[in-house]
C-alpha angles and dihedrals in degrees: 000000000000116000095007101155096179092067128053129168129240094263093053090046088053090053090049093049091049090047092052091048089054092049100258131113138244091269093061091045091053092048091051091046091054093047091052090047092051092046093051092046092049092048092051092049092051096043114120115244131181119269114242095246098044122121134175135220095187108336137004114253129217094263090059090070133073130178113273096240088066090063093053122100122243097257096047091047093049092047090049090052091047095050093044088052089052090050091050090050091047091051092049090048091051090048092051091046090051092051093049092053093053 
């Protein structure tokens, strides 16, 4: 499923259609798609979530929160790191391919 260029989903096709409407190609759309994907994944990993043993009298305080990656198990965290690494590699590969064609 990784690196299958003959199939793209509806969201990626939307990015490509928008890119073509703006005068760019599929390569730029795929780079932007990967950057948005990485940004959203990073934001969700760094999002503050409540600790399990936190309670509130009136409001939660800063020490009641931890970053969401700290609540993940070892296997989900390692798979997240692996797939984000693949996305980074894919983005770099697309960028290099774009520079070679220019």
